LOTI-997919 format. One record per residue: x, y, z of N, C-alpha, C in turn. Coordinates in steps of 0.001 Angstrom, whole numbers. Example, Ala and Ser with C-alpha at 12.3 -4.5 7.8 and 13.67 -1.06 7.14 Angstrom:
n_X,n_Y,n_Z,ca_X,ca_Y,ca_Z,c_X,c_Y,c_Z
13190,-5690,7800,12300,-4500,7800,13200,-3300,7800
12850,-2250,7080,13670,-1060,7140,12900,30,7870
//
This chain:
n_X,n_Y,n_Z,ca_X,ca_Y,ca_Z,c_X,c_Y,c_Z
71445,125005,99147,72796,124789,99201,73042,123917,97338
74119,124772,96829,74556,123999,95641,75709,123077,95953
76367,122452,94729,77064,121407,94882,78509,121557,95584
79185,123152,95524,80508,123413,95557,80082,123519,97403
79385,124522,97269,78576,124074,99241,78569,123022,99968
77883,121879,99414,77467,120464,100049,79228,120467,99886
79977,120294,99044,81223,119256,99160,82356,120063,99849
82121,121201,100835,83276,121825,100944,82951,121093,102774
82385,120757,103093,81471,120435,104168,81898,119205,104692
82504,118740,105398,83024,117291,106091,81816,116360,106402
80973,117409,107773,79182,116274,107898,78388,115844,106813
78721,116686,105130,78105,116276,104119,78976,114772,103878
79563,114403,103526,80282,113197,102952,79556,112393,102788
78544,111675,102771,77537,111098,102361,76807,111228,101326
76461,112932,101375,75893,113196,99654,76334,113591,98960
78056,114191,99537,79290,114072,98728,79452,112355,97614
79536,111908,98550,79546,110431,97615,78488,110129,96968
77183,110568,97507,76006,109743,96189,76545,111053,95318
76409,112682,95237,76424,113290,93948,77329,113100,93327
78604,112424,93621,79740,112116,92621,79400,110728,91970
78670,109738,92808,78402,108725,92125,76436,108578,91106
76345,109491,91205,74918,110357,90562,76059,110909,88649
77179,111215,88771,77854,111542,87588,78226,113509,87730
78053,113688,89576,78216,115607,89603,80068,114999,89497
80095,115614,88800,82141,115888,88003,82566,116992,89311
81855,118109,89317,82426,119074,90760,82728,118091,91907
81502,117133,92396,81838,116327,93236,82935,115274,93256
83132,114745,92187,84789,113956,91588,85682,114647,92326
85385,116375,91544,86924,117302,91400,87016,117504,93527
85781,117579,94022,86217,117729,95591,87021,116954,96285
86580,115179,95690,86633,114285,96561,88432,114124,96034
88737,114318,94821,90515,114241,94699,91060,114679,94861
90406,116669,94816,91565,117576,96014,91782,117127,97585
90621,116835,98026,90491,116607,99479,91029,115006,99539
91500,114327,98471,91824,113032,99367,93433,112782,99103
94115,113351,97722,94836,112624,96951,96413,112751,97581
96426,113537,98402,97908,114224,98834,98089,113085,99802
96634,112879,100911,97133,111870,102172,97248,110472,101549
96064,110202,100690,96270,109037,99848,97889,109055,99533
98522,109073,98802,100556,109374,99001,100523,109347,99900
100488,110039,101117,101301,110038,102179,100884,108713,102282
100190,107544,102668,99764,106741,102935,100336,105306,102492
100306,105679,100635,100079,104706,100079,102495,104800,99947
102968,105729,100006,104246,105356,100307,105126,104731,101667
104047,104389,102608,104628,103561,103544,104103,102436,103226
104443,102030,102132,104211,100749,101370,105569,100575,100736
105527,101079,99166,106687,101112,98808,107508,103029,98595
108516,103124,98481,109410,103889,98173,109860,104229,96889
108305,103717,96049,108242,104276,94615,106951,105340,94837
107374,106343,94607,106250,107136,94479,105589,106850,93320
106819,106786,92281,105743,106831,90849,104851,105691,90454
104843,104186,90998,103872,103604,91762,102667,103766,92354
102983,105001,93455,101937,105145,94169,100557,105864,94079
101883,106899,92856,101033,107796,91247,100250,107060,90988
100735,106136,90531,100050,104998,89405,98647,104364,89883
98973,104128,90979,97720,103313,92079,96828,104089,91900
97211,105374,92504,96039,106421,92661,95348,107177,91303
96182,106868,90497,94898,107819,89331,94952,107137,89168
94623,105245,88625,94202,104655,88761,92681,103966,89139
92635,103819,90876,92441,103935,91157,90997,104795,90996
91369,105905,91034,90726,106720,90329,89751,107266,89111
90136,106567,88481,89972,106597,86756,88529,105372,87510
88963,104214,87519,88156,103041,88086,86874,103642,88778
86957,104447,89298,86401,105141,90618,84614,105587,89379
85493,106332,88836,84484,107272,87729,83762,106418,86843
84875,105327,86886,84416,104713,85364,83386,103677,85696
83432,103138,86827,82598,102552,88132,81111,102940,89193
81563,104301,88868,80619,105033,90130,79089,104706,89988
78678,104386,88826,77395,103827,88563,76628,102410,90009
78312,101696,90072,77811,100690,90228,78974,100160,91945
78811,101976,92572,79203,101828,94199,78172,101892,95210
78533,101313,95887,78152,100916,97025,77787,102207,98040
77050,102822,98484,77482,104347,99484,77749,104062,100540
78905,105628,100976,79489,105226,102656,79527,106490,103035
79482,105699,104166,79935,107206,105347,81183,108061,105633
81764,107439,104930,83560,107596,104891,84096,107447,103722
84019,108742,103146,85085,108608,101722,86463,108091,101932
86939,108623,102767,88291,108308,103285,88604,107112,103983
87831,106479,104578,87712,104737,104956,87555,104069,103463
86489,104919,102960,86375,103745,101571,88343,103895,100798
88637,104763,100245,89272,105440,99690,91053,104683,99937
91224,104364,101478,91959,104401,102379,92000,102592,101648
91296,101721,102369,91050,100386,101532,91289,99822,100434
90587,100956,99732,90713,100526,98304,92394,100940,97707
92868,101487,98006,94068,101837,97830,95401,101144,97824
95241,100438,99584,96011,99568,99985,95910,98075,99311
94503,97916,98670,94515,96531,97712,95043,96870,96924
95257,98172,96244,95498,98555,94776,97183,97906,94814
97624,98512,95702,99007,98725,95682,99651,97257,95844
98686,96417,96773,98999,94750,97264,99204,94339,95898
97740,94200,94687,97951,93643,93619,98805,93932,92483
99382,95498,92578,100249,95669,92135,101714,95270,92054
102196,95059,92913,103099,94588,93646,103364,93061,94482
102180,92680,94555,102190,91332,95619,101558,91456,96596
101122,90755,97730,101051,91099,98752,102127,91393,99632
103058,90842,99606,104419,90456,100475,104819,91766,100354
104395,92876,99740,104674,94312,99949,104272,94808,101333
103498,94259,101466,102061,95362,102529,102611,94132,104188
103282,93620,104119,103943,92626,105107,105489,93566,105207
106256,94713,104746,107401,94687,104943,107512,96098,104264
106674,96996,105005,106778,98195,105347,108713,99200,105070
108361,99489,103974,110168,100376,104552,110237,101092,105976
111504,100663,106397,111452,101699,107262,111601,103046,107760
112351,103581,106350,112197,104733,106176,111003,106144,105934
110409,105316,105603,108966,106376,105381,108013,105871,106229
108157,104821,107562,107199,104897,107991,106150,105670,109134
107053,106776,109093,106892,107938,110245,106363,109465,109284
105177,109813,109009,105358,111406,108849,104431,112167,110038
105043,113417,110077,103986,114176,111639,103108,115086,110453
101833,114567,111165,100930,115718,110359,101578,116949,110652
100462,118163,109959,100693,119118,109706,100445,119934,110559
99483,119516,111664,98859,120501,112504,99981,119442,113685
100774,119018,113838,101085,118387,115356,101896,119693,115971
101539,119329,117482,102667,120948,118068,102692,119974,119853
104003,120381,120005,104221,119699,121008,104284,120653,122544
103718,119733,123697,103802,121072,124568,105093,121655,125066
106289,121217,125095,107229,122079,125205,107947,122595,124194
107612,124432,123897,107739,124221,122706,109710,124526,122042
110486,124941,123280,111411,125132,123081,112067,124115,122736
111340,122812,123064,112333,121304,122315,111450,120850,121689
111206,121536,120233,110114,121298,119697,110821,120339,119092
112330,120553,118180,112724,119818,117558,113157,118387,118256
113739,118512,119329,114380,117267,120085,112977,116606,120056
112293,116606,120857,110952,116024,120863,110303,115231,119215
110701,116171,118686,110099,115541,117212,111137,114417,116864
112540,114503,116925,113071,113469,117010,112851,112375,117695
112733,112584,118644,112248,111289,120235,111172,110510,119208
110115,111272,118909,108765,110493,119131,109170,109762,117714
109716,110621,116351,109626,109877,115113,110489,108120,115263
111472,108812,116257,112649,107475,116231,111698,106214,117417
110794,106747,118295,110383,105407,118720,108925,105049,118164
108399,105696,117022,107665,105152,116319,107586,104036,115042
109591,104667,115123,109823,103733,113614,110260,102471,114127
110883,102375,115531,111565,101749,116461,110617,100497,116673
109212,101000,116316,107688,99691,116612,107905,98629,115335
107546,97820,115139,106966,96361,114754,106306,97277,112932
106077,96700,111872,105433,97454,110996,103832,97597,111429
103632,96700,111558,102072,96586,111649,101108,97492,112899
102436,97765,114535,102076,98241,115264,102142,99853,114624
102764,99938,113544,103373,101206,113298,102306,101708,112301
101732,101110,111327,100440,101329,110905,99194,100829,111713
98745,100536,112014,97972,100587,112802,97381,102277,113884
98809,102252,114400,98910,103883,114945,98922,104623,114539
99877,105202,113009,99266,105963,111554,97503,105918,111602
96962,104806,111474,95885,104889,110846,94944,105417,112397
95171,104885,113458,94114,105202,114337,94286,106683,114948
95544,106812,115183,95583,108649,116075,96263,109677,114979
97186,109488,113175,97115,110539,112763,96351,110436,111664
95400,109483,111422,93871,110039,110649,92407,109852,111051
92860,109349,112057,91512,109243,112629,90929,108273,112609
90978,107180,111902,90304,106483,112154,89880,105689,112749
88769,104279,112885,87749,104112,114135,89001,102774,114234
89098,101891,115349,89320,100529,115351,88811,99522,114320
87519,99613,114040,87017,98761,113475,87220,98717,111880
87207,100464,111489,87986,101070,109851,89213,100503,109891
90000,100581,110914,91668,100332,110572,91839,98976,110523
91326,98262,111509,91447,96780,111344,90947,96056,109758
89750,97003,109414,89311,96808,107902,90210,97066,106672
90479,98378,107349,91589,98588,105946,92957,97150,105931
93475,97078,107086,94907,96575,107339,94453,94903,106833
93286,94597,106866,92688,93699,106501,92527,92068,107481
92109,92831,109079,92445,92162,110581,91697,92056,111149
91133,91012,111869,89970,91444,112874,90573,92817,114363
89543,93019,114576,89495,94268,115388,90499,94107,116886
90129,92579,117296,90790,92323,118270,92327,92543,117781
93008,92196,116669,93636,92533,116475,94672,93668,117041
93263,94529,116065,94141,95870,115862,94220,96344,117369
93191,96340,118647,93189,96478,119640,94269,96071,120075
94702,94787,119814,96017,94318,120783,97334,95129,119998
97056,95045,118842,98424,95946,118081,98546,97111,118562
97540,97898,118278,97470,99365,119299,98480,99255,120903
97627,98245,121766,97695,98577,123021,99578,97959,123084
100402,96970,122489,101289,96552,121869,102437,98131,122107
101870,98856,120657,102507,99570,119945,102780,100819,120939
101634,101497,121682,101533,102615,122633,102546,101893,124556
102442,101090,124636,102926,100164,125645,104487,100062,125489
105079,100233,124815,106375,99909,123917,106967,101840,123984
106540,102486,123051,106633,103856,123465,106241,104564,124401
105495,104186,125544,105443,104657,127048,106569,104495,127236
107198,103544,127450,108645,102843,128155,109740,103563,127528
109305,103941,126407,110353,105055,125671,110307,106385,125651
108786,107253,125858,108807,108446,125845,107648,108721,126755
108236,110183,127381,107391,110731,128719,105876,110443,128476
105176,111261,129687,103393,110821,129583,103026,111853,128789
103985,113694,128673,103829,114692,127569,103795,114776,126413
105137,113623,125739,105592,113269,124758,103945,112359,124155
103758,111084,125131,102958,110960,124463,101314,111571,124148
101080,112484,125149,100110,113457,124489,99850,113956,123026
101313,114121,122755,101062,114619,121389,100273,113577,120354
100406,112323,120576,99299,111678,119696,98286,112009,119869
97595,112478,121366,95925,112622,121855,95871,112110,122952
95465,112218,123911,94960,111828,125072,94504,110694,124842
93631,110542,123560,92725,109021,123725,93781,107790,123496
95303,108295,123177,95963,106993,123218,96125,107008,124569
96356,107516,125970,96646,107388,127282,95382,106575,127553
93965,106662,126807,93162,106147,127032,92684,104897,126916
92963,104608,125874,92580,103590,125014,93158,102199,125805
92059,101585,125729,92738,99985,126121,92922,99919,127596
92790,100983,128383,93256,101043,129934,94734,100885,129993
95101,102042,128531,96554,102308,129020,96793,103655,130046
96089,104529,130946,96226,105039,132004,96984,104783,133269
96565,102976,132602,97310,102164,134362,98562,101792,134107
99541,102543,133356,100652,102290,132578,100872,103913,133121
100638,105090,133285,100931,106357,133738,100792,106920,134713
99781,106385,135515,99534,107118,136446,99934,106519,137746
//
Protein backbone atom coordinates (compact mmCIF):
# COMPACT_ATOMS: atom_id res chain seq x y z
CA UNK A 1 0.00 0.00 0.00
CA UNK A 2 1.52 3.33 -1.03
CA UNK A 3 1.60 6.58 0.93
CA UNK A 4 -1.37 8.12 -0.84
CA UNK A 5 -3.56 5.09 -0.23
CA UNK A 6 -2.68 4.96 3.45
CA UNK A 7 -3.19 8.68 3.98
CA UNK A 8 -6.75 8.59 2.69
CA UNK A 9 -7.90 6.16 5.37
CA UNK A 10 -8.85 7.71 8.76
CA UNK A 11 -7.95 4.50 10.59
CA UNK A 12 -4.35 4.96 9.45
CA UNK A 13 -3.87 8.33 11.13
CA UNK A 14 -1.00 7.15 13.35
CA UNK A 15 0.80 5.81 10.27
CA UNK A 16 0.05 9.00 8.33
CA UNK A 17 1.48 11.10 11.17
CA UNK A 18 4.57 8.90 11.37
CA UNK A 19 5.09 9.21 7.61
CA UNK A 20 4.92 12.99 7.96
CA UNK A 21 7.40 12.95 10.86
CA UNK A 22 9.81 11.01 8.64
CA UNK A 23 9.65 13.78 6.05
CA UNK A 24 7.02 12.42 3.65
CA UNK A 25 5.76 15.52 1.80
CA UNK A 26 2.65 13.74 0.48
CA UNK A 27 1.64 12.84 4.03
CA UNK A 28 2.22 16.46 5.07
CA UNK A 29 0.01 17.77 2.25
CA UNK A 30 -2.67 15.21 3.07
CA UNK A 31 -2.77 16.40 6.68
CA UNK A 32 -2.98 20.03 5.55
CA UNK A 33 -5.73 19.39 3.00
CA UNK A 34 -7.73 17.31 5.46
CA UNK A 35 -7.63 19.70 8.41
CA UNK A 36 -6.98 23.27 7.22
CA UNK A 37 -10.67 24.08 6.74
CA UNK A 38 -11.87 22.58 10.00
CA UNK A 39 -9.06 24.37 11.86
CA UNK A 40 -10.19 27.64 10.32
CA UNK A 41 -13.79 27.07 11.41
CA UNK A 42 -12.55 26.35 14.93
CA UNK A 43 -10.22 29.34 14.96
CA UNK A 44 -12.84 31.94 14.07
CA UNK A 45 -14.73 30.96 17.18
CA UNK A 46 -12.07 32.85 19.12
CA UNK A 47 -11.71 35.92 16.93
CA UNK A 48 -13.56 37.43 13.95
CA UNK A 49 -10.16 38.38 12.48
CA UNK A 50 -9.96 35.82 9.69
CA UNK A 51 -6.51 36.94 8.59
CA UNK A 52 -5.17 36.33 12.08
CA UNK A 53 -6.63 32.82 12.08
CA UNK A 54 -5.18 32.09 8.64
CA UNK A 55 -1.78 33.37 9.76
CA UNK A 56 -1.89 31.16 12.86
CA UNK A 57 -2.78 28.11 10.77
CA UNK A 58 -0.02 28.91 8.27
CA UNK A 59 2.56 29.38 11.01
CA UNK A 60 1.38 26.20 12.72
CA UNK A 61 1.96 24.09 9.63
CA UNK A 62 5.31 25.74 8.92
CA UNK A 63 6.44 24.97 12.47
CA UNK A 64 5.16 21.41 12.18
CA UNK A 65 7.27 20.79 9.10
CA UNK A 66 10.37 22.42 10.56
CA UNK A 67 10.03 20.50 13.84
CA UNK A 68 8.74 17.23 12.38
CA UNK A 69 11.74 15.23 13.60
CA UNK A 70 11.07 16.30 17.18
CA UNK A 71 7.30 15.76 17.28
CA UNK A 72 5.79 12.99 19.38
CA UNK A 73 3.49 10.32 17.97
CA UNK A 74 -0.29 10.75 18.15
CA UNK A 75 -3.34 8.60 17.55
CA UNK A 76 -5.49 11.64 16.63
CA UNK A 77 -4.06 14.26 14.29
CA UNK A 78 -7.20 16.38 14.62
CA UNK A 79 -6.88 16.52 18.40
CA UNK A 80 -3.19 17.42 18.15
CA UNK A 81 -3.87 20.24 15.67
CA UNK A 82 -6.87 21.69 17.54
CA UNK A 83 -4.87 21.90 20.73
CA UNK A 84 -1.87 23.43 18.98
CA UNK A 85 -3.98 26.04 17.17
CA UNK A 86 -5.79 27.07 20.34
CA UNK A 87 -2.48 27.67 22.08
CA UNK A 88 -1.11 29.59 19.10
CA UNK A 89 -4.14 31.90 18.95
CA UNK A 90 -3.88 32.52 22.69
CA UNK A 91 -0.19 33.37 22.32
CA UNK A 92 -0.75 35.69 19.36
CA UNK A 93 -3.57 37.72 20.90
CA UNK A 94 -3.41 37.17 24.64
CA UNK A 95 -5.00 34.50 26.83
CA UNK A 96 -7.98 36.75 27.51
CA UNK A 97 -9.12 36.15 23.93
CA UNK A 98 -9.99 32.56 24.76
CA UNK A 99 -12.30 33.62 27.57
CA UNK A 100 -14.18 36.13 25.40
CA UNK A 101 -15.37 34.15 22.39
CA UNK A 102 -17.30 36.37 19.99
CA UNK A 103 -21.05 35.88 20.18
CA UNK A 104 -21.70 35.99 16.43
CA UNK A 105 -19.47 33.11 15.31
CA UNK A 106 -19.86 30.47 17.98
CA UNK A 107 -22.16 28.14 16.11
CA UNK A 108 -21.73 26.70 12.66
CA UNK A 109 -23.73 23.74 11.48
CA UNK A 110 -21.82 20.71 10.16
CA UNK A 111 -22.04 19.98 6.45
CA UNK A 112 -24.01 16.79 7.06
CA UNK A 113 -26.51 18.21 9.60
CA UNK A 114 -29.99 16.74 8.94
CA UNK A 115 -33.22 17.44 10.76
CA UNK A 116 -35.91 14.92 11.64
CA UNK A 117 -38.78 17.03 10.29
CA UNK A 118 -37.71 18.07 6.79
CA UNK A 119 -40.57 20.50 6.13
CA UNK A 120 -39.53 22.71 9.06
CA UNK A 121 -35.80 22.44 8.44
CA UNK A 122 -35.06 26.17 8.25
CA UNK A 123 -37.03 26.96 11.39
CA UNK A 124 -35.46 24.09 13.32
CA UNK A 125 -31.99 25.24 12.29
CA UNK A 126 -32.76 28.73 13.52
CA UNK A 127 -34.11 27.49 16.85
CA UNK A 128 -31.14 25.22 17.51
CA UNK A 129 -28.65 27.88 16.43
CA UNK A 130 -30.21 30.46 18.73
CA UNK A 131 -30.39 27.99 21.60
CA UNK A 132 -26.70 27.12 21.30
CA UNK A 133 -25.70 30.77 20.94
CA UNK A 134 -27.56 31.58 24.15
CA UNK A 135 -25.30 29.28 26.18
CA UNK A 136 -22.31 30.60 28.14
CA UNK A 137 -19.19 30.64 25.97
CA UNK A 138 -17.35 27.71 27.53
CA UNK A 139 -20.45 25.53 27.39
CA UNK A 140 -20.72 26.34 23.69
CA UNK A 141 -17.10 25.44 23.09
CA UNK A 142 -17.24 22.07 24.83
CA UNK A 143 -20.47 21.16 22.99
CA UNK A 144 -18.87 22.20 19.69
CA UNK A 145 -15.81 20.06 20.39
CA UNK A 146 -17.74 17.07 21.74
CA UNK A 147 -20.71 16.82 19.39
CA UNK A 148 -19.63 18.59 16.20
CA UNK A 149 -16.03 17.38 16.12
CA UNK A 150 -16.41 14.06 17.97
CA UNK A 151 -13.64 14.65 20.50
CA UNK A 152 -13.80 12.63 23.70
CA UNK A 153 -14.39 14.47 26.97
CA UNK A 154 -10.73 13.91 27.82
CA UNK A 155 -9.60 15.45 24.51
CA UNK A 156 -12.03 18.38 24.77
CA UNK A 157 -10.84 19.09 28.31
CA UNK A 158 -7.21 19.02 27.22
CA UNK A 159 -7.88 21.34 24.27
CA UNK A 160 -9.69 23.81 26.52
CA UNK A 161 -7.11 23.57 29.30
CA UNK A 162 -9.57 22.32 31.93
CA UNK A 163 -9.96 19.06 33.85
CA UNK A 164 -12.24 16.28 32.63
CA UNK A 165 -14.80 16.76 35.41
CA UNK A 166 -15.18 20.41 34.38
CA UNK A 167 -15.75 19.31 30.79
CA UNK A 168 -18.47 16.91 31.96
CA UNK A 169 -20.07 19.59 34.12
CA UNK A 170 -20.03 22.19 31.34
CA UNK A 171 -21.55 19.71 28.91
CA UNK A 172 -24.26 18.63 31.35
CA UNK A 173 -25.21 22.23 32.12
CA UNK A 174 -25.21 23.14 28.44
CA UNK A 175 -27.40 20.21 27.42
CA UNK A 176 -29.72 20.76 30.36
CA UNK A 177 -30.19 24.37 29.26
CA UNK A 178 -30.80 23.26 25.67
CA UNK A 179 -33.39 20.75 26.87
CA UNK A 180 -35.43 23.60 28.37
CA UNK A 181 -35.51 25.35 25.00
CA UNK A 182 -35.56 22.47 22.52
CA UNK A 183 -37.67 19.38 21.97
CA UNK A 184 -36.49 15.80 22.29
CA UNK A 185 -36.31 15.48 18.50
CA UNK A 186 -34.34 18.71 18.18
CA UNK A 187 -31.73 17.37 20.59
CA UNK A 188 -31.46 14.25 18.46
CA UNK A 189 -29.95 16.50 15.80
CA UNK A 190 -26.91 16.66 18.06
CA UNK A 191 -26.83 12.87 18.21
CA UNK A 192 -28.42 10.37 20.59
CA UNK A 193 -25.29 10.51 22.75
CA UNK A 194 -26.26 14.04 23.77
CA UNK A 195 -29.32 12.57 25.48
CA UNK A 196 -27.43 9.74 27.09
CA UNK A 197 -24.34 11.45 28.45
CA UNK A 198 -24.25 12.24 32.13
CA UNK A 199 -27.65 10.65 32.67
CA UNK A 200 -29.43 13.34 30.69
CA UNK A 201 -32.04 10.85 29.56
CA UNK A 202 -33.70 11.44 32.90
CA UNK A 203 -34.64 14.93 31.72
CA UNK A 204 -36.61 13.71 28.73
CA UNK A 205 -38.18 10.43 29.88
